[in-house]
C-alpha atoms as one frame of an Amber mdcrd trajectory, in Angstrom:
protein
 -11.242  58.437 -72.064 -13.154  59.551 -69.026 -15.850  57.008 -69.723 -13.232
  54.269 -70.066 -11.622  55.109 -66.715 -15.039  55.170 -65.077 -15.915  51.752
 -66.500 -12.624  50.262 -65.320 -13.175  51.692 -61.814 -16.679  50.237 -61.650
 -15.355  46.835 -62.824 -12.604  46.805 -60.208 -15.076  47.773 -57.476 -17.420
  44.956 -58.527 -14.595  42.399 -58.431 -13.494  43.594 -54.977 -17.048  43.364
 -53.656 -17.404  39.875 -55.135 -14.207  38.433 -53.613 -14.333  40.271 -50.252
 -15.829  37.265 -48.304 -13.011  35.029 -49.524 -10.438  37.627 -48.508 -11.962
  37.880 -45.033 -11.918  34.069 -44.656  -8.284  33.857 -45.772  -7.370  36.648
 -43.368  -9.094  34.824 -40.456  -7.304  31.561 -41.301  -3.971  33.345 -41.375
  -4.633  34.975 -38.020  -5.596  31.608 -36.460  -2.477  29.976 -37.874  -0.278
  32.753 -36.465  -1.951  32.414 -33.060  -1.453  28.635 -32.838   2.086  28.965
 -34.169   2.982  31.463 -31.442   1.418  29.231 -28.755   3.428  26.257 -29.997
   6.650  28.250 -29.987   6.004  29.536 -26.456   5.202  26.010 -25.170   8.341
  24.502 -26.666  10.437  27.394 -25.420   9.167  26.922 -21.842   9.486  23.131
 -21.867  12.938  22.867 -23.445  14.455  26.267 -22.675  15.345  26.753 -26.368
  13.933  29.493 -28.537  12.084  27.729 -31.347  11.453  29.722 -34.528  10.332
  26.958 -36.872   8.229  24.155 -35.334   7.824  21.065 -37.505   6.898  18.490
 -34.812   6.794  18.281 -31.017   9.075  15.720 -29.342   7.623  13.197 -26.873
  10.647  13.484 -24.584   9.047  16.199 -22.498   5.861  14.195 -21.973   7.827
  11.022 -21.170   9.822  12.928 -18.552   6.659  14.321 -16.973   5.008  10.890
 -16.949   8.050   9.365 -15.244   8.069  12.120 -12.623   4.338  11.678 -12.037
   4.736   7.922 -11.610   7.561   8.461  -9.112   5.446  10.860  -7.056   2.468
   8.506  -7.101   4.667   5.607  -6.003   6.172   7.541  -3.117   2.920   9.309
  -2.248   4.304  12.815  -2.804   2.230  15.677  -4.080  -1.191  14.258  -3.195
  -3.853  16.118  -1.286  -3.695  16.022   2.486  -7.157  14.522   2.761  -5.918
  11.420   0.929  -5.208   8.828   3.642  -3.223   6.438   1.460   0.038   4.637
   2.119   3.515   6.011   1.384   7.069   4.726   1.580   9.596   6.075   4.075
  13.144   5.124   5.042  13.724   4.805   8.793  16.539   6.835  10.330  16.453
   4.696  13.451  14.833   1.500  14.675  11.101   1.872  15.358   9.401  -0.821
  17.427   6.842  -2.764  15.463   7.835  -1.104  12.189  11.430  -1.870  11.222
  15.110  -1.349  11.814  17.439   1.509  10.876  17.789   2.345   7.141  14.863
   0.080   6.218  12.254   1.165   3.662   8.750   0.540   4.963   5.203   1.366
   3.897   3.134   3.335   6.401  -0.001   5.447   6.489   0.384   9.011   5.307
  -0.889  10.510   8.559   1.478   8.417  10.658   4.421   9.513   8.531   3.592
  13.221   8.327   2.402  13.612  11.925   4.883  11.416  13.789   7.750   9.802
  11.871   8.867  12.830   9.854   8.500  15.500  12.622  10.320  13.334  15.183
  13.124  12.687  12.664  12.501   8.972  12.826  12.108   8.617   9.057  12.491
  10.368   5.717  10.564  10.191   2.486  11.965   7.397   0.330  13.316   9.663
  -2.405  16.492   9.010  -4.371  18.431  11.619  -2.381  17.304  10.295   1.015
  18.058   6.717   0.022  21.557   7.766  -1.010  22.054   9.547   2.332  21.124
   6.355   4.175  23.530   4.282   2.088  20.827   2.444   0.101  22.070   1.899
  -3.439  18.767   1.348  -5.217  16.157   3.431  -6.951  13.017   4.509  -5.068
  10.953   2.109  -7.174  13.122  -0.906  -6.337  13.184   0.107  -2.673   9.381
   0.317  -2.664   9.074  -3.119  -4.285  11.489  -4.589  -1.735   9.468  -3.042
   1.109   6.246  -4.522  -0.285   7.853  -7.966  -0.550   9.093  -7.704   3.035
   5.630  -6.711   4.260   4.041  -9.510   2.259   6.363 -12.135   3.739   6.067
 -10.782   7.262   3.920 -12.965   9.500   0.890 -11.398  11.127   0.143 -11.722
  14.883  -2.603 -14.211  14.004  -0.119 -16.459  12.213   2.265 -16.299  15.178
  -0.526 -17.192  17.607  -1.668 -20.138  15.497   1.900 -21.399  15.232   2.264
 -21.144  19.015  -0.983 -23.037  19.614   0.018 -25.749  17.146   3.392 -26.268
  18.845   2.223 -26.117  22.465  -0.842 -28.251  23.315  -3.443 -26.997  25.758
  -3.088 -29.007  28.977  -6.273 -29.898  30.843  -6.053 -31.597  34.236  -8.809
 -33.956  35.365  -9.248 -36.300  38.298  -8.883 -40.007  37.619 -11.359 -40.962
  40.338 -14.288 -38.819  39.233 -16.246 -39.222  36.008 -15.324 -36.530  33.561
 -15.989 -35.460  29.981 -14.150 -32.746  28.032 -16.452 -30.874  25.659 -16.181
 -27.610  23.726 -17.250 -25.547  26.735 -14.401 -26.933  28.878 -11.834 -26.375
  26.111 -12.946 -22.760  25.587 -12.892 -22.150  29.343  -9.343 -23.535  29.677
  -8.116 -21.357  26.799  -9.554 -18.328  28.578  -8.149 -19.300  31.991  -4.637
 -20.393  30.995  -3.858 -18.360  27.863  -6.295 -15.428  28.203  -7.514 -16.346
  24.738 -11.196 -16.004  23.928 -12.319 -18.808  21.622 -16.054 -18.733  20.718
 -17.882 -22.034  21.053 -19.042 -21.884  17.428 -15.383 -21.659  16.336 -14.436
 -24.926  18.043 -14.852 -28.107  16.013 -14.776 -31.379  17.971 -15.959 -34.690
  16.522 -17.118 -35.804  19.993 -16.367 -35.084  23.668 -13.107 -36.526  25.004
 -13.216 -39.166  27.730  -9.669 -40.552  27.642  -6.274 -39.281  28.700  -3.631
 -38.217  26.193  -3.405 -35.993  23.132  -6.515 -35.056  21.205  -7.021 -32.832
  18.186  -9.374 -29.858  18.129  -9.931 -27.556  15.170 -10.439 -23.812  15.517
 -12.137 -21.817  12.770 -10.268 -18.510  12.612 -11.950 -16.872   9.582 -13.058
 -17.670   6.043  -9.587 -16.974   4.658  -7.584 -19.121   7.087 -10.225 -21.767
   7.644  -9.860 -24.566  10.212  -6.601 -24.762  12.161  -5.827 -28.008  14.055
  -4.527 -27.640  17.620  -3.672 -30.174  20.279  -5.324 -30.722  23.646  -3.483
 -32.837  26.223  -5.631 -34.356  28.960  -3.588 -35.340  32.020  -4.287 -36.566
  35.534  -4.626 -33.902  38.187  -1.998 -34.216  40.934  -2.619 -32.289  44.189
   0.074 -29.888  45.306   0.718 -31.715  48.580   1.354 -34.960  46.721   3.624
 -33.163  44.292   5.639 -31.763  47.204   5.988 -35.209  48.778   7.154 -36.772
  45.523   9.693 -33.980  45.008  11.040 -34.379  48.557  11.309 -38.156  48.243
  13.200 -37.908  44.998
């Protein structure tokens, strides 16, 4: 009987030694599973505020909410580093010259907003709450799109100047008695003298010098994007001031 018990003990010990690596592997897998399970439960509990005991799948609602919040912050320029000199949207609390009127959503540089507009209480960040305070019934995204459209359709100072030059011809006075010729140098000089506008000679396009009275067309090359802009030059007879005074008195 003693020999039988000894043989059984030796057999059991041999089996235990043989299967010990498998037991260790199974134990490690179980520990890893428990660790990941606890991490998943803690994550879901923090994100949803509900104590989760049995996790079968993770909902995408949390990630969709975070993505939407991140897109809103990127659109409004909130939460970025200070060294980023991008553009952000603000809603004006009062009219600002050269920028917009009261309760208008505009796009400005970050430094201008944080260093001047916001501290002087001239504007607020274009968040949903601030838009509601200003009586703007639209989401921050729609307000930003509307501000971009307004900026896109707004005419630049260059466009205004070109429109003014196209509507009002440059008047050049010459004497009828003397021989005269109007070339690019004279046109550029008259622009500088009468309108304080510097027009380089290489930007002026004239088919040939003008030698007759009346309206003539000159083209000005602004830049590669705008191209050639036609403007009018009106050549008139020079009338001395004394003669003008006499004609005015006689009439």
